mmCIF entry with sequence, helices, sheets and N, C-alpha, C, O atoms, coordinates in Angstrom:
data_MODEL
# 
_entry.id   MODEL 
# 
_entity.id                         1 
_entity.type                       polymer 
_entity.pdbx_number_of_molecules   1 
# 
_entity_poly.entity_id                      1 
_entity_poly.type                           'polypeptide(L)' 
_entity_poly.nstd_linkage                   no 
_entity_poly.nstd_monomer                   no 
_entity_poly.pdbx_seq_one_letter_code       
;(UNK)(UNK)(UNK)(UNK)(UNK)(UNK)(UNK)(UNK)(UNK)(UNK)(UNK)(UNK)(UNK)(UNK)(UNK)(UNK)
(UNK)(UNK)(UNK)(UNK)(UNK)(UNK)(UNK)(UNK)(UNK)(UNK)(UNK)(UNK)(UNK)(UNK)(UNK)(UNK)
(UNK)(UNK)(UNK)(UNK)(UNK)(UNK)(UNK)(UNK)(UNK)(UNK)(UNK)(UNK)(UNK)(UNK)(UNK)(UNK)
(UNK)(UNK)(UNK)(UNK)(UNK)(UNK)(UNK)
;
_entity_poly.pdbx_seq_one_letter_code_can   XXXXXXXXXXXXXXXXXXXXXXXXXXXXXXXXXXXXXXXXXXXXXXXXXXXXXXX 
_entity_poly.pdbx_strand_id                 A 
# 
loop_
_entity_poly_seq.entity_id 
_entity_poly_seq.num 
_entity_poly_seq.mon_id 
_entity_poly_seq.hetero 
1 1  UNK n 
1 2  UNK n 
1 3  UNK n 
1 4  UNK n 
1 5  UNK n 
1 6  UNK n 
1 7  UNK n 
1 8  UNK n 
1 9  UNK n 
1 10 UNK n 
1 11 UNK n 
1 12 UNK n 
1 13 UNK n 
1 14 UNK n 
1 15 UNK n 
1 16 UNK n 
1 17 UNK n 
1 18 UNK n 
1 19 UNK n 
1 20 UNK n 
1 21 UNK n 
1 22 UNK n 
1 23 UNK n 
1 24 UNK n 
1 25 UNK n 
1 26 UNK n 
1 27 UNK n 
1 28 UNK n 
1 29 UNK n 
1 30 UNK n 
1 31 UNK n 
1 32 UNK n 
1 33 UNK n 
1 34 UNK n 
1 35 UNK n 
1 36 UNK n 
1 37 UNK n 
1 38 UNK n 
1 39 UNK n 
1 40 UNK n 
1 41 UNK n 
1 42 UNK n 
1 43 UNK n 
1 44 UNK n 
1 45 UNK n 
1 46 UNK n 
1 47 UNK n 
1 48 UNK n 
1 49 UNK n 
1 50 UNK n 
1 51 UNK n 
1 52 UNK n 
1 53 UNK n 
1 54 UNK n 
1 55 UNK n 
# 
_struct_asym.id          A 
_struct_asym.entity_id   1 
# 
loop_
_struct_conf.conf_type_id 
_struct_conf.id 
_struct_conf.pdbx_PDB_helix_id 
_struct_conf.beg_label_comp_id 
_struct_conf.beg_label_asym_id 
_struct_conf.beg_label_seq_id 
_struct_conf.pdbx_beg_PDB_ins_code 
_struct_conf.end_label_comp_id 
_struct_conf.end_label_asym_id 
_struct_conf.end_label_seq_id 
_struct_conf.pdbx_end_PDB_ins_code 
_struct_conf.beg_auth_comp_id 
_struct_conf.beg_auth_asym_id 
_struct_conf.beg_auth_seq_id 
_struct_conf.end_auth_comp_id 
_struct_conf.end_auth_asym_id 
_struct_conf.end_auth_seq_id 
_struct_conf.pdbx_PDB_helix_class 
_struct_conf.details 
_struct_conf.pdbx_PDB_helix_length 
HELX_P HELX_P1 AA1 UNK A 6  ? UNK A 27 ? UNK A 6  UNK A 27 1 ? 22 
HELX_P HELX_P2 AA2 UNK A 34 ? UNK A 38 ? UNK A 34 UNK A 38 1 ? 5  
HELX_P HELX_P3 AA3 UNK A 44 ? UNK A 54 ? UNK A 44 UNK A 54 1 ? 11 
# 
_struct_conf_type.id          HELX_P 
_struct_conf_type.criteria    ? 
_struct_conf_type.reference   ? 
# 
loop_
_atom_site.group_PDB 
_atom_site.id 
_atom_site.type_symbol 
_atom_site.label_atom_id 
_atom_site.label_alt_id 
_atom_site.label_comp_id 
_atom_site.label_asym_id 
_atom_site.label_entity_id 
_atom_site.label_seq_id 
_atom_site.pdbx_PDB_ins_code 
_atom_site.Cartn_x 
_atom_site.Cartn_y 
_atom_site.Cartn_z 
_atom_site.occupancy 
_atom_site.B_iso_or_equiv 
_atom_site.pdbx_formal_charge 
_atom_site.auth_seq_id 
_atom_site.auth_comp_id 
_atom_site.auth_asym_id 
_atom_site.auth_atom_id 
_atom_site.pdbx_PDB_model_num 
ATOM 1   N N  . UNK A 1 1  ? -88.417  103.950 171.656 1.00 0.00 ? 1  UNK A N  1 
ATOM 2   C CA . UNK A 1 1  ? -88.578  103.666 170.242 1.00 0.00 ? 1  UNK A CA 1 
ATOM 3   C C  . UNK A 1 1  ? -87.189  103.461 169.629 1.00 0.00 ? 1  UNK A C  1 
ATOM 4   O O  . UNK A 1 1  ? -86.296  104.288 169.812 1.00 0.00 ? 1  UNK A O  1 
ATOM 5   N N  . UNK A 1 2  ? -87.017  102.366 168.910 1.00 0.00 ? 2  UNK A N  1 
ATOM 6   C CA . UNK A 1 2  ? -85.712  102.095 168.309 1.00 0.00 ? 2  UNK A CA 1 
ATOM 7   C C  . UNK A 1 2  ? -85.549  102.890 167.016 1.00 0.00 ? 2  UNK A C  1 
ATOM 8   O O  . UNK A 1 2  ? -86.518  103.170 166.310 1.00 0.00 ? 2  UNK A O  1 
ATOM 9   N N  . UNK A 1 3  ? -84.322  103.238 166.731 1.00 0.00 ? 3  UNK A N  1 
ATOM 10  C CA . UNK A 1 3  ? -84.020  103.990 165.522 1.00 0.00 ? 3  UNK A CA 1 
ATOM 11  C C  . UNK A 1 3  ? -83.990  103.039 164.330 1.00 0.00 ? 3  UNK A C  1 
ATOM 12  O O  . UNK A 1 3  ? -83.284  102.030 164.351 1.00 0.00 ? 3  UNK A O  1 
ATOM 13  N N  . UNK A 1 4  ? -84.742  103.357 163.310 1.00 0.00 ? 4  UNK A N  1 
ATOM 14  C CA . UNK A 1 4  ? -84.764  102.550 162.101 1.00 0.00 ? 4  UNK A CA 1 
ATOM 15  C C  . UNK A 1 4  ? -83.713  103.048 161.123 1.00 0.00 ? 4  UNK A C  1 
ATOM 16  O O  . UNK A 1 4  ? -83.428  104.244 161.052 1.00 0.00 ? 4  UNK A O  1 
ATOM 17  N N  . UNK A 1 5  ? -83.149  102.129 160.381 1.00 0.00 ? 5  UNK A N  1 
ATOM 18  C CA . UNK A 1 5  ? -82.168  102.525 159.387 1.00 0.00 ? 5  UNK A CA 1 
ATOM 19  C C  . UNK A 1 5  ? -82.888  103.088 158.166 1.00 0.00 ? 5  UNK A C  1 
ATOM 20  O O  . UNK A 1 5  ? -84.076  102.842 157.959 1.00 0.00 ? 5  UNK A O  1 
ATOM 21  N N  . UNK A 1 6  ? -82.166  103.827 157.385 1.00 0.00 ? 6  UNK A N  1 
ATOM 22  C CA . UNK A 1 6  ? -82.730  104.407 156.177 1.00 0.00 ? 6  UNK A CA 1 
ATOM 23  C C  . UNK A 1 6  ? -83.162  103.305 155.219 1.00 0.00 ? 6  UNK A C  1 
ATOM 24  O O  . UNK A 1 6  ? -84.183  103.436 154.544 1.00 0.00 ? 6  UNK A O  1 
ATOM 25  N N  . UNK A 1 7  ? -82.409  102.240 155.154 1.00 0.00 ? 7  UNK A N  1 
ATOM 26  C CA . UNK A 1 7  ? -82.737  101.123 154.277 1.00 0.00 ? 7  UNK A CA 1 
ATOM 27  C C  . UNK A 1 7  ? -84.069  100.473 154.692 1.00 0.00 ? 7  UNK A C  1 
ATOM 28  O O  . UNK A 1 7  ? -84.869  100.105 153.832 1.00 0.00 ? 7  UNK A O  1 
ATOM 29  N N  . UNK A 1 8  ? -84.305  100.333 155.985 1.00 0.00 ? 8  UNK A N  1 
ATOM 30  C CA . UNK A 1 8  ? -85.553  99.760  156.477 1.00 0.00 ? 8  UNK A CA 1 
ATOM 31  C C  . UNK A 1 8  ? -86.730  100.676 156.141 1.00 0.00 ? 8  UNK A C  1 
ATOM 32  O O  . UNK A 1 8  ? -87.809  100.197 155.790 1.00 0.00 ? 8  UNK A O  1 
ATOM 33  N N  . UNK A 1 9  ? -86.526  101.987 156.249 1.00 0.00 ? 9  UNK A N  1 
ATOM 34  C CA . UNK A 1 9  ? -87.581  102.941 155.917 1.00 0.00 ? 9  UNK A CA 1 
ATOM 35  C C  . UNK A 1 9  ? -87.916  102.891 154.426 1.00 0.00 ? 9  UNK A C  1 
ATOM 36  O O  . UNK A 1 9  ? -89.087  102.948 154.052 1.00 0.00 ? 9  UNK A O  1 
ATOM 37  N N  . UNK A 1 10 ? -86.888  102.783 153.571 1.00 0.00 ? 10 UNK A N  1 
ATOM 38  C CA . UNK A 1 10 ? -87.112  102.696 152.138 1.00 0.00 ? 10 UNK A CA 1 
ATOM 39  C C  . UNK A 1 10 ? -87.855  101.415 151.779 1.00 0.00 ? 10 UNK A C  1 
ATOM 40  O O  . UNK A 1 10 ? -88.737  101.428 150.921 1.00 0.00 ? 10 UNK A O  1 
ATOM 41  N N  . UNK A 1 11 ? -87.506  100.321 152.425 1.00 0.00 ? 11 UNK A N  1 
ATOM 42  C CA . UNK A 1 11 ? -88.174  99.046  152.168 1.00 0.00 ? 11 UNK A CA 1 
ATOM 43  C C  . UNK A 1 11 ? -89.644  99.123  152.577 1.00 0.00 ? 11 UNK A C  1 
ATOM 44  O O  . UNK A 1 11 ? -90.513  98.622  151.863 1.00 0.00 ? 11 UNK A O  1 
ATOM 45  N N  . UNK A 1 12 ? -89.921  99.735  153.702 1.00 0.00 ? 12 UNK A N  1 
ATOM 46  C CA . UNK A 1 12 ? -91.301  99.894  154.163 1.00 0.00 ? 12 UNK A CA 1 
ATOM 47  C C  . UNK A 1 12 ? -92.107  100.746 153.187 1.00 0.00 ? 12 UNK A C  1 
ATOM 48  O O  . UNK A 1 12 ? -93.246  100.411 152.863 1.00 0.00 ? 12 UNK A O  1 
ATOM 49  N N  . UNK A 1 13 ? -91.525  101.838 152.720 1.00 0.00 ? 13 UNK A N  1 
ATOM 50  C CA . UNK A 1 13 ? -92.220  102.711 151.773 1.00 0.00 ? 13 UNK A CA 1 
ATOM 51  C C  . UNK A 1 13 ? -92.492  101.990 150.459 1.00 0.00 ? 13 UNK A C  1 
ATOM 52  O O  . UNK A 1 13 ? -93.569  102.140 149.882 1.00 0.00 ? 13 UNK A O  1 
ATOM 53  N N  . UNK A 1 14 ? -91.530  101.213 149.984 1.00 0.00 ? 14 UNK A N  1 
ATOM 54  C CA . UNK A 1 14 ? -91.728  100.466 148.739 1.00 0.00 ? 14 UNK A CA 1 
ATOM 55  C C  . UNK A 1 14 ? -92.837  99.431  148.895 1.00 0.00 ? 14 UNK A C  1 
ATOM 56  O O  . UNK A 1 14 ? -93.663  99.258  147.999 1.00 0.00 ? 14 UNK A O  1 
ATOM 57  N N  . UNK A 1 15 ? -92.853  98.751  150.023 1.00 0.00 ? 15 UNK A N  1 
ATOM 58  C CA . UNK A 1 15 ? -93.893  97.745  150.279 1.00 0.00 ? 15 UNK A CA 1 
ATOM 59  C C  . UNK A 1 15 ? -95.267  98.406  150.349 1.00 0.00 ? 15 UNK A C  1 
ATOM 60  O O  . UNK A 1 15 ? -96.231  97.885  149.788 1.00 0.00 ? 15 UNK A O  1 
ATOM 61  N N  . UNK A 1 16 ? -95.364  99.518  151.015 1.00 0.00 ? 16 UNK A N  1 
ATOM 62  C CA . UNK A 1 16 ? -96.630  100.240 151.141 1.00 0.00 ? 16 UNK A CA 1 
ATOM 63  C C  . UNK A 1 16 ? -97.082  100.777 149.789 1.00 0.00 ? 16 UNK A C  1 
ATOM 64  O O  . UNK A 1 16 ? -98.268  100.718 149.464 1.00 0.00 ? 16 UNK A O  1 
ATOM 65  N N  . UNK A 1 17 ? -96.156  101.296 149.007 1.00 0.00 ? 17 UNK A N  1 
ATOM 66  C CA . UNK A 1 17 ? -96.483  101.829 147.686 1.00 0.00 ? 17 UNK A CA 1 
ATOM 67  C C  . UNK A 1 17 ? -97.065  100.735 146.798 1.00 0.00 ? 17 UNK A C  1 
ATOM 68  O O  . UNK A 1 17 ? -98.056  100.957 146.102 1.00 0.00 ? 17 UNK A O  1 
ATOM 69  N N  . UNK A 1 18 ? -96.444  99.542  146.823 1.00 0.00 ? 18 UNK A N  1 
ATOM 70  C CA . UNK A 1 18 ? -96.946  98.418  146.038 1.00 0.00 ? 18 UNK A CA 1 
ATOM 71  C C  . UNK A 1 18 ? -98.345  98.000  146.491 1.00 0.00 ? 18 UNK A C  1 
ATOM 72  O O  . UNK A 1 18 ? -99.225  97.747  145.668 1.00 0.00 ? 18 UNK A O  1 
ATOM 73  N N  . UNK A 1 19 ? -98.535  97.933  147.798 1.00 0.00 ? 19 UNK A N  1 
ATOM 74  C CA . UNK A 1 19 ? -99.839  97.536  148.329 1.00 0.00 ? 19 UNK A CA 1 
ATOM 75  C C  . UNK A 1 19 ? -100.912 98.541  147.913 1.00 0.00 ? 19 UNK A C  1 
ATOM 76  O O  . UNK A 1 19 ? -102.024 98.147  147.559 1.00 0.00 ? 19 UNK A O  1 
ATOM 77  N N  . UNK A 1 20 ? -100.595 99.813  147.951 1.00 0.00 ? 20 UNK A N  1 
ATOM 78  C CA . UNK A 1 20 ? -101.550 100.846 147.541 1.00 0.00 ? 20 UNK A CA 1 
ATOM 79  C C  . UNK A 1 20 ? -101.854 100.759 146.048 1.00 0.00 ? 20 UNK A C  1 
ATOM 80  O O  . UNK A 1 20 ? -102.997 100.952 145.633 1.00 0.00 ? 20 UNK A O  1 
ATOM 81  N N  . UNK A 1 21 ? -100.834 100.468 145.241 1.00 0.00 ? 21 UNK A N  1 
ATOM 82  C CA . UNK A 1 21 ? -101.024 100.352 143.804 1.00 0.00 ? 21 UNK A CA 1 
ATOM 83  C C  . UNK A 1 21 ? -101.937 99.174  143.472 1.00 0.00 ? 21 UNK A C  1 
ATOM 84  O O  . UNK A 1 21 ? -102.841 99.295  142.646 1.00 0.00 ? 21 UNK A O  1 
ATOM 85  N N  . UNK A 1 22 ? -101.696 98.034  144.120 1.00 0.00 ? 22 UNK A N  1 
ATOM 86  C CA . UNK A 1 22 ? -102.527 96.855  143.890 1.00 0.00 ? 22 UNK A CA 1 
ATOM 87  C C  . UNK A 1 22 ? -103.960 97.120  144.338 1.00 0.00 ? 22 UNK A C  1 
ATOM 88  O O  . UNK A 1 22 ? -104.910 96.723  143.664 1.00 0.00 ? 22 UNK A O  1 
ATOM 89  N N  . UNK A 1 23 ? -104.110 97.780  145.459 1.00 0.00 ? 23 UNK A N  1 
ATOM 90  C CA . UNK A 1 23 ? -105.450 98.098  145.952 1.00 0.00 ? 23 UNK A CA 1 
ATOM 91  C C  . UNK A 1 23 ? -106.180 99.022  144.978 1.00 0.00 ? 23 UNK A C  1 
ATOM 92  O O  . UNK A 1 23 ? -107.376 98.850  144.745 1.00 0.00 ? 23 UNK A O  1 
ATOM 93  N N  . UNK A 1 24 ? -105.483 99.989  144.416 1.00 0.00 ? 24 UNK A N  1 
ATOM 94  C CA . UNK A 1 24 ? -106.128 100.903 143.470 1.00 0.00 ? 24 UNK A CA 1 
ATOM 95  C C  . UNK A 1 24 ? -106.516 100.179 142.189 1.00 0.00 ? 24 UNK A C  1 
ATOM 96  O O  . UNK A 1 24 ? -107.556 100.484 141.605 1.00 0.00 ? 24 UNK A O  1 
ATOM 97  N N  . UNK A 1 25 ? -105.701 99.225  141.737 1.00 0.00 ? 25 UNK A N  1 
ATOM 98  C CA . UNK A 1 25 ? -106.066 98.440  140.558 1.00 0.00 ? 25 UNK A CA 1 
ATOM 99  C C  . UNK A 1 25 ? -107.315 97.611  140.822 1.00 0.00 ? 25 UNK A C  1 
ATOM 100 O O  . UNK A 1 25 ? -108.195 97.511  139.967 1.00 0.00 ? 25 UNK A O  1 
ATOM 101 N N  . UNK A 1 26 ? -107.387 97.021  142.003 1.00 0.00 ? 26 UNK A N  1 
ATOM 102 C CA . UNK A 1 26 ? -108.567 96.224  142.346 1.00 0.00 ? 26 UNK A CA 1 
ATOM 103 C C  . UNK A 1 26 ? -109.819 97.091  142.407 1.00 0.00 ? 26 UNK A C  1 
ATOM 104 O O  . UNK A 1 26 ? -110.893 96.661  141.988 1.00 0.00 ? 26 UNK A O  1 
ATOM 105 N N  . UNK A 1 27 ? -109.688 98.305  142.924 1.00 0.00 ? 27 UNK A N  1 
ATOM 106 C CA . UNK A 1 27 ? -110.830 99.215  142.977 1.00 0.00 ? 27 UNK A CA 1 
ATOM 107 C C  . UNK A 1 27 ? -111.303 99.614  141.582 1.00 0.00 ? 27 UNK A C  1 
ATOM 108 O O  . UNK A 1 27 ? -112.488 99.875  141.376 1.00 0.00 ? 27 UNK A O  1 
ATOM 109 N N  . UNK A 1 28 ? -110.382 99.661  140.632 1.00 0.00 ? 28 UNK A N  1 
ATOM 110 C CA . UNK A 1 28 ? -110.732 99.998  139.254 1.00 0.00 ? 28 UNK A CA 1 
ATOM 111 C C  . UNK A 1 28 ? -111.309 98.810  138.493 1.00 0.00 ? 28 UNK A C  1 
ATOM 112 O O  . UNK A 1 28 ? -111.782 98.963  137.366 1.00 0.00 ? 28 UNK A O  1 
ATOM 113 N N  . UNK A 1 29 ? -111.274 97.621  139.105 1.00 0.00 ? 29 UNK A N  1 
ATOM 114 C CA . UNK A 1 29 ? -111.883 96.456  138.479 1.00 0.00 ? 29 UNK A CA 1 
ATOM 115 C C  . UNK A 1 29 ? -110.913 95.491  137.831 1.00 0.00 ? 29 UNK A C  1 
ATOM 116 O O  . UNK A 1 29 ? -111.341 94.516  137.213 1.00 0.00 ? 29 UNK A O  1 
ATOM 117 N N  . UNK A 1 30 ? -109.617 95.735  137.955 1.00 0.00 ? 30 UNK A N  1 
ATOM 118 C CA . UNK A 1 30 ? -108.629 94.835  137.393 1.00 0.00 ? 30 UNK A CA 1 
ATOM 119 C C  . UNK A 1 30 ? -108.386 93.671  138.347 1.00 0.00 ? 30 UNK A C  1 
ATOM 120 O O  . UNK A 1 30 ? -108.401 93.837  139.567 1.00 0.00 ? 30 UNK A O  1 
ATOM 121 N N  . UNK A 1 31 ? -108.164 92.503  137.779 1.00 0.00 ? 31 UNK A N  1 
ATOM 122 C CA . UNK A 1 31 ? -107.823 91.344  138.596 1.00 0.00 ? 31 UNK A CA 1 
ATOM 123 C C  . UNK A 1 31 ? -106.307 91.255  138.691 1.00 0.00 ? 31 UNK A C  1 
ATOM 124 O O  . UNK A 1 31 ? -105.628 91.116  137.674 1.00 0.00 ? 31 UNK A O  1 
ATOM 125 N N  . UNK A 1 32 ? -105.784 91.331  139.884 1.00 0.00 ? 32 UNK A N  1 
ATOM 126 C CA . UNK A 1 32 ? -104.347 91.329  140.099 1.00 0.00 ? 32 UNK A CA 1 
ATOM 127 C C  . UNK A 1 32 ? -103.993 90.149  140.987 1.00 0.00 ? 32 UNK A C  1 
ATOM 128 O O  . UNK A 1 32 ? -104.592 89.951  142.044 1.00 0.00 ? 32 UNK A O  1 
ATOM 129 N N  . UNK A 1 33 ? -103.009 89.362  140.544 1.00 0.00 ? 33 UNK A N  1 
ATOM 130 C CA . UNK A 1 33 ? -102.558 88.236  141.357 1.00 0.00 ? 33 UNK A CA 1 
ATOM 131 C C  . UNK A 1 33 ? -101.428 88.681  142.272 1.00 0.00 ? 33 UNK A C  1 
ATOM 132 O O  . UNK A 1 33 ? -100.839 89.744  142.077 1.00 0.00 ? 33 UNK A O  1 
ATOM 133 N N  . UNK A 1 34 ? -101.136 87.872  143.256 1.00 0.00 ? 34 UNK A N  1 
ATOM 134 C CA . UNK A 1 34 ? -100.061 88.188  144.184 1.00 0.00 ? 34 UNK A CA 1 
ATOM 135 C C  . UNK A 1 34 ? -98.715  88.230  143.470 1.00 0.00 ? 34 UNK A C  1 
ATOM 136 O O  . UNK A 1 34 ? -97.872  89.067  143.794 1.00 0.00 ? 34 UNK A O  1 
ATOM 137 N N  . UNK A 1 35 ? -98.501  87.343  142.509 1.00 0.00 ? 35 UNK A N  1 
ATOM 138 C CA . UNK A 1 35 ? -97.242  87.314  141.765 1.00 0.00 ? 35 UNK A CA 1 
ATOM 139 C C  . UNK A 1 35 ? -97.034  88.602  140.967 1.00 0.00 ? 35 UNK A C  1 
ATOM 140 O O  . UNK A 1 35 ? -95.917  89.116  140.890 1.00 0.00 ? 35 UNK A O  1 
ATOM 141 N N  . UNK A 1 36 ? -98.098  89.115  140.380 1.00 0.00 ? 36 UNK A N  1 
ATOM 142 C CA . UNK A 1 36 ? -97.994  90.356  139.617 1.00 0.00 ? 36 UNK A CA 1 
ATOM 143 C C  . UNK A 1 36 ? -97.655  91.543  140.508 1.00 0.00 ? 36 UNK A C  1 
ATOM 144 O O  . UNK A 1 36 ? -96.946  92.460  140.094 1.00 0.00 ? 36 UNK A O  1 
ATOM 145 N N  . UNK A 1 37 ? -98.157  91.521  141.710 1.00 0.00 ? 37 UNK A N  1 
ATOM 146 C CA . UNK A 1 37 ? -97.911  92.648  142.604 1.00 0.00 ? 37 UNK A CA 1 
ATOM 147 C C  . UNK A 1 37 ? -96.505  92.624  143.184 1.00 0.00 ? 37 UNK A C  1 
ATOM 148 O O  . UNK A 1 37 ? -96.029  93.643  143.684 1.00 0.00 ? 37 UNK A O  1 
ATOM 149 N N  . UNK A 1 38 ? -95.835  91.479  143.125 1.00 0.00 ? 38 UNK A N  1 
ATOM 150 C CA . UNK A 1 38 ? -94.501  91.380  143.704 1.00 0.00 ? 38 UNK A CA 1 
ATOM 151 C C  . UNK A 1 38 ? -93.385  91.431  142.673 1.00 0.00 ? 38 UNK A C  1 
ATOM 152 O O  . UNK A 1 38 ? -92.209  91.413  143.039 1.00 0.00 ? 38 UNK A O  1 
ATOM 153 N N  . UNK A 1 39 ? -93.726  91.494  141.401 1.00 0.00 ? 39 UNK A N  1 
ATOM 154 C CA . UNK A 1 39 ? -92.677  91.528  140.383 1.00 0.00 ? 39 UNK A CA 1 
ATOM 155 C C  . UNK A 1 39 ? -91.998  92.895  140.374 1.00 0.00 ? 39 UNK A C  1 
ATOM 156 O O  . UNK A 1 39 ? -92.568  93.896  140.808 1.00 0.00 ? 39 UNK A O  1 
ATOM 157 N N  . UNK A 1 40 ? -90.799  92.908  139.883 1.00 0.00 ? 40 UNK A N  1 
ATOM 158 C CA . UNK A 1 40 ? -90.012  94.142  139.835 1.00 0.00 ? 40 UNK A CA 1 
ATOM 159 C C  . UNK A 1 40 ? -90.583  95.068  138.763 1.00 0.00 ? 40 UNK A C  1 
ATOM 160 O O  . UNK A 1 40 ? -90.834  94.629  137.641 1.00 0.00 ? 40 UNK A O  1 
ATOM 161 N N  . UNK A 1 41 ? -90.785  96.308  139.083 1.00 0.00 ? 41 UNK A N  1 
ATOM 162 C CA . UNK A 1 41 ? -91.327  97.268  138.140 1.00 0.00 ? 41 UNK A CA 1 
ATOM 163 C C  . UNK A 1 41 ? -90.223  97.771  137.217 1.00 0.00 ? 41 UNK A C  1 
ATOM 164 O O  . UNK A 1 41 ? -89.067  97.854  137.634 1.00 0.00 ? 41 UNK A O  1 
ATOM 165 N N  . UNK A 1 42 ? -90.553  98.108  135.971 1.00 0.00 ? 42 UNK A N  1 
ATOM 166 C CA . UNK A 1 42 ? -89.527  98.606  135.047 1.00 0.00 ? 42 UNK A CA 1 
ATOM 167 C C  . UNK A 1 42 ? -89.050  99.997  135.458 1.00 0.00 ? 42 UNK A C  1 
ATOM 168 O O  . UNK A 1 42 ? -89.763  100.750 136.121 1.00 0.00 ? 42 UNK A O  1 
ATOM 169 N N  . UNK A 1 43 ? -87.846  100.308 135.051 1.00 0.00 ? 43 UNK A N  1 
ATOM 170 C CA . UNK A 1 43 ? -87.292  101.622 135.355 1.00 0.00 ? 43 UNK A CA 1 
ATOM 171 C C  . UNK A 1 43 ? -87.898  102.660 134.418 1.00 0.00 ? 43 UNK A C  1 
ATOM 172 O O  . UNK A 1 43 ? -88.511  102.324 133.405 1.00 0.00 ? 43 UNK A O  1 
ATOM 173 N N  . UNK A 1 44 ? -87.721  103.885 134.765 1.00 0.00 ? 44 UNK A N  1 
ATOM 174 C CA . UNK A 1 44 ? -88.240  104.988 133.946 1.00 0.00 ? 44 UNK A CA 1 
ATOM 175 C C  . UNK A 1 44 ? -87.618  104.957 132.557 1.00 0.00 ? 44 UNK A C  1 
ATOM 176 O O  . UNK A 1 44 ? -88.304  105.163 131.556 1.00 0.00 ? 44 UNK A O  1 
ATOM 177 N N  . UNK A 1 45 ? -86.310  104.699 132.501 1.00 0.00 ? 45 UNK A N  1 
ATOM 178 C CA . UNK A 1 45 ? -85.612  104.651 131.219 1.00 0.00 ? 45 UNK A CA 1 
ATOM 179 C C  . UNK A 1 45 ? -86.120  103.509 130.343 1.00 0.00 ? 45 UNK A C  1 
ATOM 180 O O  . UNK A 1 45 ? -86.242  103.667 129.129 1.00 0.00 ? 45 UNK A O  1 
ATOM 181 N N  . UNK A 1 46 ? -86.414  102.372 130.943 1.00 0.00 ? 46 UNK A N  1 
ATOM 182 C CA . UNK A 1 46 ? -86.918  101.237 130.174 1.00 0.00 ? 46 UNK A CA 1 
ATOM 183 C C  . UNK A 1 46 ? -88.281  101.562 129.554 1.00 0.00 ? 46 UNK A C  1 
ATOM 184 O O  . UNK A 1 46 ? -88.558  101.179 128.418 1.00 0.00 ? 46 UNK A O  1 
ATOM 185 N N  . UNK A 1 47 ? -89.113  102.258 130.294 1.00 0.00 ? 47 UNK A N  1 
ATOM 186 C CA . UNK A 1 47 ? -90.432  102.634 129.782 1.00 0.00 ? 47 UNK A CA 1 
ATOM 187 C C  . UNK A 1 47 ? -90.290  103.647 128.648 1.00 0.00 ? 47 UNK A C  1 
ATOM 188 O O  . UNK A 1 47 ? -90.948  103.527 127.615 1.00 0.00 ? 47 UNK A O  1 
ATOM 189 N N  . UNK A 1 48 ? -89.431  104.640 128.845 1.00 0.00 ? 48 UNK A N  1 
ATOM 190 C CA . UNK A 1 48 ? -89.232  105.644 127.799 1.00 0.00 ? 48 UNK A CA 1 
ATOM 191 C C  . UNK A 1 48 ? -88.674  105.011 126.529 1.00 0.00 ? 48 UNK A C  1 
ATOM 192 O O  . UNK A 1 48 ? -89.103  105.361 125.429 1.00 0.00 ? 48 UNK A O  1 
ATOM 193 N N  . UNK A 1 49 ? -87.731  104.089 126.660 1.00 0.00 ? 49 UNK A N  1 
ATOM 194 C CA . UNK A 1 49 ? -87.162  103.414 125.496 1.00 0.00 ? 49 UNK A CA 1 
ATOM 195 C C  . UNK A 1 49 ? -88.215  102.585 124.771 1.00 0.00 ? 49 UNK A C  1 
ATOM 196 O O  . UNK A 1 49 ? -88.210  102.534 123.541 1.00 0.00 ? 49 UNK A O  1 
ATOM 197 N N  . UNK A 1 50 ? -89.099  101.949 125.487 1.00 0.00 ? 50 UNK A N  1 
ATOM 198 C CA . UNK A 1 50 ? -90.160  101.153 124.863 1.00 0.00 ? 50 UNK A CA 1 
ATOM 199 C C  . UNK A 1 50 ? -91.087  102.042 124.049 1.00 0.00 ? 50 UNK A C  1 
ATOM 200 O O  . UNK A 1 50 ? -91.490  101.666 122.948 1.00 0.00 ? 50 UNK A O  1 
ATOM 201 N N  . UNK A 1 51 ? -91.431  103.208 124.566 1.00 0.00 ? 51 UNK A N  1 
ATOM 202 C CA . UNK A 1 51 ? -92.303  104.115 123.823 1.00 0.00 ? 51 UNK A CA 1 
ATOM 203 C C  . UNK A 1 51 ? -91.581  104.765 122.664 1.00 0.00 ? 51 UNK A C  1 
ATOM 204 O O  . UNK A 1 51 ? -92.208  105.054 121.644 1.00 0.00 ? 51 UNK A O  1 
ATOM 205 N N  . UNK A 1 52 ? -90.299  105.004 122.779 1.00 0.00 ? 52 UNK A N  1 
ATOM 206 C CA . UNK A 1 52 ? -89.546  105.591 121.682 1.00 0.00 ? 52 UNK A CA 1 
ATOM 207 C C  . UNK A 1 52 ? -89.460  104.636 120.504 1.00 0.00 ? 52 UNK A C  1 
ATOM 208 O O  . UNK A 1 52 ? -89.461  105.073 119.353 1.00 0.00 ? 52 UNK A O  1 
ATOM 209 N N  . UNK A 1 53 ? -89.388  103.344 120.773 1.00 0.00 ? 53 UNK A N  1 
ATOM 210 C CA . UNK A 1 53 ? -89.287  102.349 119.699 1.00 0.00 ? 53 UNK A CA 1 
ATOM 211 C C  . UNK A 1 53 ? -90.599  102.218 118.933 1.00 0.00 ? 53 UNK A C  1 
ATOM 212 O O  . UNK A 1 53 ? -90.590  101.801 117.775 1.00 0.00 ? 53 UNK A O  1 
ATOM 213 N N  . UNK A 1 54 ? -91.714  102.561 119.547 1.00 0.00 ? 54 UNK A N  1 
ATOM 214 C CA . UNK A 1 54 ? -93.016  102.447 118.883 1.00 0.00 ? 54 UNK A CA 1 
ATOM 215 C C  . UNK A 1 54 ? -93.211  103.506 117.807 1.00 0.00 ? 54 UNK A C  1 
ATOM 216 O O  . UNK A 1 54 ? -93.909  103.269 116.821 1.00 0.00 ? 54 UNK A O  1 
ATOM 217 N N  . UNK A 1 55 ? -92.610  104.649 117.987 1.00 0.00 ? 55 UNK A N  1 
ATOM 218 C CA . UNK A 1 55 ? -92.851  105.753 117.054 1.00 0.00 ? 55 UNK A CA 1 
ATOM 219 C C  . UNK A 1 55 ? -91.681  106.038 116.183 1.00 0.00 ? 55 UNK A C  1 
ATOM 220 O O  . UNK A 1 55 ? -91.738  106.941 115.349 1.00 0.00 ? 55 UNK A O  1 
# 
């Protein structure tokens, strides 16, 4: 078995996480396109700033 780099492991986990997220959305009845599933997700700080501006 070849040794995988940490970067390769992180990439695999990110890909799997996205696939699981898209699958869960489909199970809930949302229509998700391939482009939506591959877009970059916002950072935690960006989400918090967006909610802070609303209130």
